[in-house]
C-alpha positions in Angstrom: -25.9 13.0 -30.5 -24.6 14.2 -27.4 -22.2 17.1 -26.9 -18.6 16.9 -26.8 -18.0 19.7 -24.6 -19.9 18.4 -21.5 -17.9 16.7 -19.1 -18.4 12.8 -19.0 -17.5 12.6 -15.1 -16.1 9.7 -13.6 -12.5 9.5 -12.7 -11.2 11.0 -16.1 -12.3 14.6 -16.1 -10.9 16.6 -18.9 -12.6 19.7 -18.2 -10.9 21.2 -14.9 -13.7 19.8 -12.5 -13.0 18.3 -9.0 -11.8 14.4 -10.0 -13.4 11.7 -8.1 -10.3 9.9 -5.4 -10.6 6.3 -4.1 -11.8 7.3 -0.7 -9.0 5.9 1.0 -8.4 7.5 4.6 -4.4 7.6 5.1 -4.5 10.8 7.6 -3.2 9.0 10.8 -0.1 10.5 12.0 1.5 7.4 13.0 1.6 6.5 9.3 3.7 9.4 8.4 5.8 8.7 11.6 6.3 5.1 11.2 7.4 5.6 7.4 9.8 8.4 8.3 11.9 5.9 10.4 11.7 3.2 7.6 13.1 6.1 5.4 15.7 7.0 8.1 19.2 5.6 7.6 19.8 5.7 11.5 16.5 3.8 12.5 16.2 0.1 12.7 13.1 0.3 11.1 13.4 -1.5 7.5 9.5 -2.2 6.6 6.0 -1.0 7.4 2.6 -2.6 7.1 -0.7 -1.0 6.7 -4.4 -2.6 7.6 -7.5 -1.3 7.3 -9.6 -0.1 10.0 -13.5 -0.4 8.8 -13.5 0.2 4.8 -12.0 3.5 4.1 -9.3 4.1 6.9 -5.6 2.8 6.7 -3.8 2.7 9.9 0.1 1.0 11.2 -0.7 -2.9 11.1 3.2 -3.3 12.1 6.8 -2.5 11.7 10.0 -4.0 12.0 13.7 -4.5 11.3 14.0 -8.4 11.3 13.9 -8.6 7.3 11.8 -10.9 5.1 11.0 -13.5 7.9 9.7 -11.0 10.5 7.9 -9.1 7.6 5.9 -12.7 6.3 5.5 -13.3 10.1 3.0 -10.2 10.2 1.3 -11.3 7.3 -2.0 -12.6 7.5 -4.0 -14.1 4.5 -7.3 -13.3 5.7 -6.9 -9.3 5.3 -5.6 -7.2 2.4 -2.0 -5.1 3.5 -0.2 -2.2 2.2 2.9 -1.4 3.2 6.5 -0.2 2.3 10.2 -1.3 3.1 13.6 -0.2 2.6 16.5 -2.1 0.6 19.7 -2.8 1.5 20.7 -0.8 -1.7 18.6 2.4 0.0 15.8 2.4 -2.5 11.9 2.1 -0.8 9.7 -0.4 -2.4 5.4 -0.8 -1.9 4.2 -3.3 -0.6 0.5 -5.0 -1.4 -0.8 -8.4 -0.1 -4.3 -9.4 -0.8 -5.0 -12.0 1.4 -6.4 -14.9 -0.6 -8.6 -15.5 2.5 -9.8 -11.7 2.3 -13.7 -11.5 1.1 -13.8 -10.5 -2.6 -15.5 -7.4 -1.6 -12.5 -6.1 0.5 -10.0 -7.3 -2.1 -11.9 -5.3 -4.7 -12.1 -2.4 -2.6 -8.1 -2.8 -1.9 -7.5 -2.7 -5.7 -9.4 0.6 -6.0 -7.3 1.8 -3.0 -4.0 0.7 -4.3 -2.7 3.9 -6.0 -3.9 6.1 -2.5 -2.1 3.7 -0.3 1.1 3.9 -2.5 1.0 7.6 -2.7 1.3 7.8 1.0 4.4 6.5 1.1 6.4 9.2 -0.6 10.0 8.4 -2.3 9.2 4.7 -3.5 10.5 3.9 -6.7 8.9 -0.1 -7.2 6.4 -2.4 -6.1 6.0 -5.8 -4.4 2.4 -6.9 -4.8 1.0 -10.8 -4.7 -2.4 -12.0 -4.3 -1.6 -14.3 -1.8 0.9 -14.9 0.8 3.0 -17.8 -1.3 3.0 -15.1 -4.3 4.0 -12.5 -2.2 6.7 -14.5 -0.4 8.0 -15.6 -3.6 8.2 -11.9 -5.2 9.6 -10.7 -1.8 12.4 -13.4 -2.2 13.7 -11.4 -5.3 14.4 -8.3 -2.8 17.1 -7.9 -0.7 16.8 -5.9 2.3 
């Protein structure tokens, strides 16, 4: 029988040891700067998209203030994108669109990176996620921004 006092490892350590991370790098200062603009009431930017640079680093893909139409024009079904937006009510939402034409490994890796990407965007209260651009568009249409 195994000794239950020993750590089992993995993501859920109960012995106070170091927990594993997803390994996603969101340290690019441009991400924080762009998100600060989206959060600022005096800024025209209302949304931000982050894309991958390599397999484990995010960078700013695009920003804008033109609403849903402009945001959807910036989304490509061949890639996975994260992001955030400011609603007309002043709330902040996280975004994730897993492009249906993105590779299976990229989509799986993005699922593991989702929490780290969302945690980089402080002050969010909900999320809009889609497994392809069409599903994302449908869910985004329910948001007033």
